[in-house]
N, C-alpha and C positions, 0 to 999 in steps of 0.2 A: 423641509430638507435635512431636516435633523432627523432621517432617521437614518436607524441604524444599516447598514446594507449589508448583514446577511444577515438569513432565513432561520426558524429551526428545521427546515432539507437545510441547506446551506452544513448544519455542521454534524449530523447523519450522516452526509456523504464522508463527508471529513472526517468523522471518528475511523468510517468502516474502511475509508484507505492506514487511516494511520497504522488500521488492526492488521489491514490485509501488509502489506510492509513490512510489520515487528516478524508477522508472518511470514512474511517472506525470510527475510534477515534468521532468525530461526530457524527454522528448511534447510540452509548455508550454514549453519552449526555440525559440528560433530569433537571426531575424535582429530585429537593437539597431541601426535607421536615425530618427534625431531629426530629416533634408533634407527630409524625405518624406513621402508619403502610407504604407505599401505594407497592399496588402489580403489581403499572408496571417497577417496577425494574427483578422484573422476565419477559419479554413481546419479543413475538419472535423477536423482531429487540436490544432487547439488551444481551439476553443471543447466541441468533442465528446467525442471521443472519451480529452482528457488525464484532465479531473477523474472521469468515469468511471472509471477505469482508478485512482485518489488513494481517493476513493471504495473504491474496491474493496478495498484492501493496510486503510485504517484499520479498515470494517469488518472483514474480515478478522482485525489486528492483535486489536479488543477476543473476536472468536470463539480465537486463541487465548488471551488469557493467561487467558481465561473459563475454556473448557472442562474439562474432570475428569475423568479418568477412570475404566473401572466399575473399578470392585473386585471384587479373585478373593482367593479365599480362598486362602495360605499357610500 
């Protein structure tokens, strides 16, 4: 009972999830201008694509944590 609950596959899934989340937040970034109205803040990349990528990352994080490998007879 002293085995670590997470395996190599769990850490790979968690790593991919972190990269997806970071990619989503990078996609949300853009120029910051306070002097005039910038219609780029309503672009498809910022409003739709970035939140979907972040959500996929968060879902994959949960899957990576809860993934239980099949038991093998050794």
